[in-house]
N, C-alpha and C positions, 0 to 999 in steps of 0.2 A: 547587757547586762551582766557581770561578774556577781556571783552566786553571794562575793563578801560583801559587793557593792549593795546591792538588795539587802543582804543580812546589817550592816551597816545607814542601811535610813530607815530602816523600820526601828534601828535602836534611837537614832535623830532620832524619833519623828516619838517612839515613847521616853526622849527624856526630856520632850516640851511641853509631852504633854503633864510626865510627873510635878515639871517645876511647876505647872501652874496650875494644879490639882497641892505644892504646897503651898506654894502661894494662897489661896482659898484656905489655906487651912489656919496657916494664919491670921489671915481677916479676919479668921471664922471663932478662933479661938483669944481676938482680941478681945472681941463683940460679946461675947457668952458668961452667963458666973454662972449656968448651971457646969458641978462640977460633973457629971454623970459623961455630958458633954466631949465638955475637955478631954479628962480622959479617954473617952473615944478616940475625940483627934492627939492628940500626943501619939498613943497607939498608932492611927493611922498613918503619924511623920517618921515613926522610926519604923516601918513597914516601909513605907517608897525610900526611907535612908538608904536600907536594905538591898535594895530592887536596885536605886542608881548602884550601888558595890558592886552587887551580880554583872552589871548592864558594865560598868569600867573591867570589870577581869573579864567581860570577853574585850572590850573596844583592846585593852592589853595583847590578847591571845592574837587578835586577830592584825593587827598594827608585829606584834615580831614574826608573824606569817609571812605577814608578804615584803620585810624587811631581810628573808630572807633567801 
């Protein structure tokens, strides 16, 4: 297996995990009325979104390198 394949595989696993976490956050947000918890869930959701954007940047970079 090439290094790029290993990196891509790890990123896909992380994306899957983050997507599941986002689903859990949305469900918890809908089920709670606690303001402090809601704020924490919003912050965590933003952090996960930032990480997903970082992964997207890495994926684009790897794709560009494989096309060259």
